[in-house]
MMTF fields as JSON, N, C-alpha, C and O atoms, coordinates in Angstrom:
{
  "mmtfVersion": "1.0.0",
  "mmtfProducer": "UNKNOWN",
  "numBonds": 283,
  "numAtoms": 284,
  "numGroups": 71,
  "numChains": 1,
  "numModels": 1,
  "chainsPerModel": [1],
  "groupsPerChain": [71],
  "chainIdList": ["A"],
  "bondAtomList": [4, 2, 8, 6, 12, 10, 16, 14, 20, 18, 24, 22, 28, 26, 32, 30, 36, 34, 40, 38, 44, 42, 48, 46, 52, 50, 56, 54, 60, 58, 64, 62, 68, 66, 72, 70, 76, 74, 80, 78, 84, 82, 88, 86, 92, 90, 96, 94, 100, 98, 104, 102, 108, 106, 112, 110, 116, 114, 120, 118, 124, 122, 128, 126, 132, 130, 136, 134, 140, 138, 144, 142, 148, 146, 152, 150, 156, 154, 160, 158, 164, 162, 168, 166, 172, 170, 176, 174, 180, 178, 184, 182, 188, 186, 192, 190, 196, 194, 200, 198, 204, 202, 208, 206, 212, 210, 216, 214, 220, 218, 224, 222, 228, 226, 232, 230, 236, 234, 240, 238, 244, 242, 248, 246, 252, 250, 256, 254, 260, 258, 264, 262, 268, 266, 272, 270, 276, 274, 280, 278],
  "bondOrderList": [1, 1, 1, 1, 1, 1, 1, 1, 1, 1, 1, 1, 1, 1, 1, 1, 1, 1, 1, 1, 1, 1, 1, 1, 1, 1, 1, 1, 1, 1, 1, 1, 1, 1, 1, 1, 1, 1, 1, 1, 1, 1, 1, 1, 1, 1, 1, 1, 1, 1, 1, 1, 1, 1, 1, 1, 1, 1, 1, 1, 1, 1, 1, 1, 1, 1, 1, 1, 1, 1],
  "groupList": [{"groupName": "MET", "atomNameList": ["N", "CA", "C", "O"], "elementList": ["N", "C", "C", "O"], "formalChargeList": [0, 0, 0, 0], "bondAtomList": [1, 0, 2, 1, 3, 2], "bondOrderList": [1, 1, 2], "singleLetterCode": "M", "chemCompType": "L-PEPTIDE LINKING"}, {"groupName": "LYS", "atomNameList": ["N", "CA", "C", "O"], "elementList": ["N", "C", "C", "O"], "formalChargeList": [0, 0, 0, 0], "bondAtomList": [1, 0, 2, 1, 3, 2], "bondOrderList": [1, 1, 2], "singleLetterCode": "K", "chemCompType": "L-PEPTIDE LINKING"}, {"groupName": "PRO", "atomNameList": ["N", "CA", "C", "O"], "elementList": ["N", "C", "C", "O"], "formalChargeList": [0, 0, 0, 0], "bondAtomList": [1, 0, 2, 1, 3, 2], "bondOrderList": [1, 1, 2], "singleLetterCode": "P", "chemCompType": "L-PEPTIDE LINKING"}, {"groupName": "SER", "atomNameList": ["N", "CA", "C", "O"], "elementList": ["N", "C", "C", "O"], "formalChargeList": [0, 0, 0, 0], "bondAtomList": [1, 0, 2, 1, 3, 2], "bondOrderList": [1, 1, 2], "singleLetterCode": "S", "chemCompType": "L-PEPTIDE LINKING"}, {"groupName": "ILE", "atomNameList": ["N", "CA", "C", "O"], "elementList": ["N", "C", "C", "O"], "formalChargeList": [0, 0, 0, 0], "bondAtomList": [1, 0, 2, 1, 3, 2], "bondOrderList": [1, 1, 2], "singleLetterCode": "I", "chemCompType": "L-PEPTIDE LINKING"}, {"groupName": "GLU", "atomNameList": ["N", "CA", "C", "O"], "elementList": ["N", "C", "C", "O"], "formalChargeList": [0, 0, 0, 0], "bondAtomList": [1, 0, 2, 1, 3, 2], "bondOrderList": [1, 1, 2], "singleLetterCode": "E", "chemCompType": "L-PEPTIDE LINKING"}, {"groupName": "VAL", "atomNameList": ["N", "CA", "C", "O"], "elementList": ["N", "C", "C", "O"], "formalChargeList": [0, 0, 0, 0], "bondAtomList": [1, 0, 2, 1, 3, 2], "bondOrderList": [1, 1, 2], "singleLetterCode": "V", "chemCompType": "L-PEPTIDE LINKING"}, {"groupName": "ALA", "atomNameList": ["N", "CA", "C", "O"], "elementList": ["N", "C", "C", "O"], "formalChargeList": [0, 0, 0, 0], "bondAtomList": [1, 0, 2, 1, 3, 2], "bondOrderList": [1, 1, 2], "singleLetterCode": "A", "chemCompType": "L-PEPTIDE LINKING"}, {"groupName": "ASP", "atomNameList": ["N", "CA", "C", "O"], "elementList": ["N", "C", "C", "O"], "formalChargeList": [0, 0, 0, 0], "bondAtomList": [1, 0, 2, 1, 3, 2], "bondOrderList": [1, 1, 2], "singleLetterCode": "D", "chemCompType": "L-PEPTIDE LINKING"}, {"groupName": "LEU", "atomNameList": ["N", "CA", "C", "O"], "elementList": ["N", "C", "C", "O"], "formalChargeList": [0, 0, 0, 0], "bondAtomList": [1, 0, 2, 1, 3, 2], "bondOrderList": [1, 1, 2], "singleLetterCode": "L", "chemCompType": "L-PEPTIDE LINKING"}, {"groupName": "ASN", "atomNameList": ["N", "CA", "C", "O"], "elementList": ["N", "C", "C", "O"], "formalChargeList": [0, 0, 0, 0], "bondAtomList": [1, 0, 2, 1, 3, 2], "bondOrderList": [1, 1, 2], "singleLetterCode": "N", "chemCompType": "L-PEPTIDE LINKING"}, {"groupName": "THR", "atomNameList": ["N", "CA", "C", "O"], "elementList": ["N", "C", "C", "O"], "formalChargeList": [0, 0, 0, 0], "bondAtomList": [1, 0, 2, 1, 3, 2], "bondOrderList": [1, 1, 2], "singleLetterCode": "T", "chemCompType": "L-PEPTIDE LINKING"}, {"groupName": "TYR", "atomNameList": ["N", "CA", "C", "O"], "elementList": ["N", "C", "C", "O"], "formalChargeList": [0, 0, 0, 0], "bondAtomList": [1, 0, 2, 1, 3, 2], "bondOrderList": [1, 1, 2], "singleLetterCode": "Y", "chemCompType": "L-PEPTIDE LINKING"}, {"groupName": "GLY", "atomNameList": ["N", "CA", "C", "O"], "elementList": ["N", "C", "C", "O"], "formalChargeList": [0, 0, 0, 0], "bondAtomList": [1, 0, 2, 1, 3, 2], "bondOrderList": [1, 1, 2], "singleLetterCode": "G", "chemCompType": "PEPTIDE LINKING"}, {"groupName": "PHE", "atomNameList": ["N", "CA", "C", "O"], "elementList": ["N", "C", "C", "O"], "formalChargeList": [0, 0, 0, 0], "bondAtomList": [1, 0, 2, 1, 3, 2], "bondOrderList": [1, 1, 2], "singleLetterCode": "F", "chemCompType": "L-PEPTIDE LINKING"}, {"groupName": "GLN", "atomNameList": ["N", "CA", "C", "O"], "elementList": ["N", "C", "C", "O"], "formalChargeList": [0, 0, 0, 0], "bondAtomList": [1, 0, 2, 1, 3, 2], "bondOrderList": [1, 1, 2], "singleLetterCode": "Q", "chemCompType": "L-PEPTIDE LINKING"}, {"groupName": "HIS", "atomNameList": ["N", "CA", "C", "O"], "elementList": ["N", "C", "C", "O"], "formalChargeList": [0, 0, 0, 0], "bondAtomList": [1, 0, 2, 1, 3, 2], "bondOrderList": [1, 1, 2], "singleLetterCode": "H", "chemCompType": "L-PEPTIDE LINKING"}],
  "groupTypeList": [0, 1, 2, 3, 4, 5, 6, 7, 1, 1, 4, 7, 8, 5, 9, 10, 6, 11, 4, 8, 12, 9, 4, 13, 3, 3, 10, 1, 6, 14, 8, 1, 7, 9, 9, 1, 1, 4, 5, 8, 4, 5, 10, 9, 3, 13, 5, 13, 1, 1, 15, 6, 12, 8, 9, 4, 8, 0, 7, 9, 13, 12, 16, 1, 11, 1, 7, 10, 14, 3, 1],
  "groupIdList": [1, 2, 3, 4, 5, 6, 7, 8, 9, 10, 11, 12, 13, 14, 15, 16, 17, 18, 19, 20, 21, 22, 23, 24, 25, 26, 27, 28, 29, 30, 31, 32, 33, 34, 35, 36, 37, 38, 39, 40, 41, 42, 43, 44, 45, 46, 47, 48, 49, 50, 51, 52, 53, 54, 55, 56, 57, 58, 59, 60, 61, 62, 63, 64, 65, 66, 67, 68, 69, 70, 71],
  "secStructList": [7, 7, 7, 7, 2, 2, 2, 2, 2, 2, 2, 2, 2, 2, 2, 6, 7, 7, 2, 2, 2, 2, 6, 6, 1, 7, 7, 7, 7, 7, 7, 2, 2, 2, 2, 2, 2, 2, 2, 2, 2, 2, 6, 1, 7, 2, 2, 2, 2, 2, 2, 2, 2, 2, 2, 2, 2, 2, 2, 2, 2, 2, 2, 2, 2, 2, 2, 2, 2, 6, 7],
  "xCoordList": [0.84, 0.0, 0.894, 1.897, 0.533, 1.275, 0.773, -0.428, 1.695, 1.236, 0.561, 0.864, -0.342, -0.993, 0.039, 1.108, -0.29, 0.618, 0.859, 1.952, -0.144, 0.018, 1.049, 1.877, 0.989, 1.953, 3.348, 4.32, 3.447, 4.743, 5.323, 6.524, 4.475, 4.944, 5.435, 6.465, 4.722, 5.146, 6.496, 7.362, 6.664, 7.942, 9.065, 10.129, 8.823, 9.829, 10.163, 11.33, 9.136, 9.38, 10.223, 11.132, 9.928, 10.694, 12.149, 13.051, 12.367, 13.728, 14.438, 15.604, 13.714, 14.247, 14.7, 15.76, 13.899, 14.159, 12.886, 11.828, 13.001, 11.822, 11.151, 11.752, 9.913, 9.204, 9.896, 9.983, 10.39, 11.143, 12.313, 12.584, 13.002, 14.129, 13.643, 14.267, 12.521, 11.981, 11.629, 11.864, 11.064, 10.615, 11.684, 11.442, 12.867, 13.97, 14.035, 14.817, 13.225, 13.258, 14.415, 14.746, 15.024, 16.139, 17.138, 16.76, 18.403, 19.411, 19.953, 20.925, 19.316, 19.721, 18.906, 17.699, 19.582, 18.91, 19.02, 20.118, 17.878, 17.842, 17.297, 16.241, 18.018, 17.513, 16.383, 16.196, 15.646, 14.469, 14.818, 14.042, 15.969, 16.364, 16.569, 16.156, 17.202, 17.409, 16.074, 15.832, 15.22, 13.911, 13.095, 12.365, 13.207, 12.503, 13.052, 12.287, 14.374, 14.958, 14.496, 14.205, 14.428, 13.949, 12.501, 12.12, 11.703, 10.3, 10.203, 9.392, 11.027, 11.029, 11.413, 10.814, 12.404, 12.811, 11.671, 11.418, 10.983, 9.872, 8.736, 7.963, 8.623, 7.559, 7.925, 7.093, 9.16, 9.582, 9.003, 8.557, 9.024, 8.622, 9.656, 10.721, 9.352, 10.285, 11.639, 12.674, 11.643, 12.902, 13.637, 14.863, 12.905, 13.526, 14.2, 15.313, 13.524, 14.115, 15.392, 16.401, 15.343, 16.512, 17.69, 18.812, 17.462, 18.543, 19.146, 20.367, 18.297, 18.798, 19.569, 20.652, 19.031, 19.719, 21.063, 22.043, 21.117, 22.386, 23.421, 24.592, 22.984, 23.894, 24.386, 25.566, 23.481, 23.86, 24.859, 25.875, 24.573, 25.484, 26.863, 27.884, 26.887, 28.156, 28.927, 30.124, 28.267, 28.934, 29.431, 30.553, 28.618, 29.031, 30.215, 31.153, 30.171, 31.278, 32.568, 33.634, 32.467, 33.647, 34.251, 35.459, 33.419, 33.926, 34.464, 35.422, 33.847, 34.36, 35.714, 36.63, 35.83, 37.095, 38.175, 39.295, 37.85, 38.804, 39.257, 40.443, 38.335, 38.684, 39.6, 40.527, 39.357, 40.179, 41.593, 42.541, 41.744, 43.069, 43.859, 45.073, 43.196, 43.914, 44.39, 44.934, 44.186, 44.618, 46.096, 46.638],
  "yCoordList": [-1.174, 0.0, 1.25, 1.297, 2.24, 3.49, 4.45, 4.514, 5.198, 6.181, 7.356, 7.653, 8.015, 9.202, 10.318, 10.262, 11.303, 12.437, 13.148, 13.665, 13.179, 13.825, 13.075, 13.693, 11.746, 10.941, 11.131, 11.277, 11.129, 11.324, 12.686, 12.803, 13.717, 15.055, 15.062, 15.668, 14.401, 14.352, 13.643, 14.078, 12.557, 11.834, 12.731, 12.814, 13.401, 14.302, 15.426, 15.779, 15.987, 17.058, 16.57, 17.269, 15.391, 14.838, 14.584, 14.765, 14.165, 13.87, 15.095, 15.026, 16.232, 17.474, 17.302, 17.793, 16.607, 16.428, 16.757, 16.971, 16.794, 17.029, 15.706, 14.638, 15.794, 14.586, 14.02, 12.801, 14.879, 14.408, 13.535, 12.514, 13.926, 13.133, 11.777, 10.746, 11.792, 10.538, 9.528, 8.329, 10.024, 9.101, 8.826, 8.103, 9.408, 9.118, 9.974, 9.685, 11.031, 11.912, 12.899, 13.533, 13.027, 13.95, 13.34, 12.661, 13.584, 13.125, 14.282, 14.126, 15.439, 16.621, 16.721, 16.481, 17.075, 17.302, 18.783, 19.317, 19.437, 20.862, 21.024, 20.486, 21.768, 21.953, 22.973, 23.729, 22.972, 23.836, 25.313, 26.101, 25.701, 27.111, 27.575, 28.677, 26.741, 27.089, 27.155, 28.081, 26.182, 26.184, 27.412, 27.958, 27.851, 29.054, 30.277, 31.155, 30.345, 31.484, 31.524, 32.596, 30.374, 30.307, 30.768, 31.506, 30.329, 30.745, 32.259, 32.907, 32.829, 34.279, 35.023, 36.049, 34.514, 35.143, 35.106, 36.096, 33.978, 33.847, 34.811, 35.154, 35.253, 36.184, 37.642, 38.529, 37.899, 39.267, 39.739, 38.944, 41.057, 41.631, 41.253, 40.733, 41.506, 41.21, 41.867, 41.232, 43.136, 43.86, 43.316, 43.207, 42.977, 42.405, 41.084, 40.827, 40.237, 38.956, 39.184, 38.517, 40.135, 40.415, 40.832, 40.387, 41.675, 42.127, 40.954, 40.847, 40.081, 38.928, 38.003, 37.539, 37.727, 36.85, 37.433, 36.701, 38.766, 39.414, 39.238, 38.973, 39.386, 39.196, 37.753, 37.507, 36.806, 35.39, 35.102, 34.446, 35.59, 35.376, 35.963, 35.357, 37.15, 37.789, 36.939, 36.709, 36.479, 35.677, 34.354, 33.938, 33.696, 32.429, 32.624, 31.827, 33.681, 33.981, 34.228, 33.76, 34.963, 35.232, 33.927, 33.717, 33.057, 31.811, 30.835, 30.106, 30.826, 29.97, 30.468, 29.681, 31.78, 32.371, 32.121, 31.744, 32.325, 32.109, 30.646, 30.369, 29.723, 28.299, 27.956, 27.161, 28.543, 28.265, 28.809, 28.199, 29.959, 30.545, 29.932, 30.119, 29.214, 28.618, 27.209, 26.543, 26.752, 25.391, 25.352, 24.296],
  "zCoordList": [0.0, 0.0, 0.0, 0.712, -0.786, -0.863, 0.219, 0.484, 0.846, 1.839, 1.141, -0.015, 1.833, 1.277, 1.156, 1.764, 0.384, 0.197, 1.522, 1.756, 2.387, 3.684, 4.539, 5.208, 4.509, 5.261, 4.676, 5.416, 3.351, 2.702, 3.077, 3.319, 3.125, 3.504, 4.939, 5.234, 5.836, 7.234, 7.367, 8.126, 6.627, 6.656, 6.145, 6.758, 5.02, 4.454, 5.431, 5.602, 6.07, 7.037, 8.211, 8.658, 8.703, 9.826, 9.454, 10.272, 8.222, 7.756, 7.193, 6.804, 7.153, 6.587, 5.145, 4.759, 4.353, 2.927, 2.161, 2.753, 0.829, 0.011, -0.334, -0.217, -0.754, -1.2, -2.428, -2.575, -3.314, -4.484, -4.069, -4.701, -3.021, -2.533, -2.018, -2.272, -1.292, -0.743, -1.828, -1.673, -2.93, -3.974, -5.027, -5.994, -4.832, -5.727, -6.974, -7.88, -7.04, -8.211, -8.154, -9.155, -6.99, -6.825, -5.859, -4.905, -6.111, -5.167, -4.334, -3.594, -4.463, -3.717, -2.432, -2.424, -1.36, -0.09, 0.226, 0.378, 0.321, 0.647, 2.051, 2.383, 2.875, 4.229, 4.23, 3.277, 5.317, 5.404, 5.329, 4.789, 5.859, 5.821, 4.382, 4.019, 3.566, 2.162, 1.426, 0.652, 1.666, 1.008, 1.405, 0.577, 2.655, 3.111, 2.391, 1.991, 2.222, 1.514, 0.064, -0.468, -0.57, -1.951, -2.025, -2.934, -1.069, -1.013, -0.838, -1.5, 0.051, 0.264, -1.009, -1.333, -1.729, -2.988, -3.992, -4.68, -4.084, -5.028, -4.723, -5.618, -3.477, -3.099, -3.356, -3.168, -3.786, -4.084, -5.411, -6.238, -5.59, -6.877, -7.929, -7.596, -9.177, -10.263, -10.065, -10.269, -9.668, -9.456, -8.235, -8.249, -7.189, -5.994, -6.305, -5.847, -7.091, -7.49, -8.282, -8.054, -9.218, -10.052, -9.188, -9.429, -8.188, -7.312, -6.539, -6.423, -6.016, -5.266, -6.192, -5.836, -7.376, -8.334, -8.743, -8.88, -8.942, -9.293, -8.183, -8.457, -6.923, -5.791, -5.711, -5.459, -5.925, -5.901, -7.018, -6.79, -8.222, -9.355, -9.073, -9.401, -8.461, -8.144, -7.127, -7.302, -6.085, -5.056, -5.629, -5.338, -6.432, -7.036, -7.972, -7.969, -8.769, -9.673, -8.91, -9.309, -7.813, -6.974, -6.459, -6.563, -5.909, -5.32, -6.378, -6.122, -7.559, -8.638, -9.116, -9.35, -9.258, -9.686, -8.654, -9.001, -7.397, -6.303, -6.289, -6.106, -6.48, -6.477, -7.642, -7.484, -8.808, -9.983, -9.852, -10.347, -9.186, -9.027, -7.879, -7.796, -7.004, -5.873, -6.157, -5.276, -7.381, -7.756, -8.02, -8.346]
}
């Protein structure tokens, strides 16, 4: 018997994983804090989202560049 979606959600919440992870659709584990931040970003206006995405892109670019030069 398959568990209901509500039971699957409760299991995922207890394990701090997504339902996709539980059913094998994803091998990524996202913690609740990250998922909350993503949700907060999605609730921003178009311009607010763009500003956050620009900051993320800048930070990622910095760390990728730093990693490449430290090899």
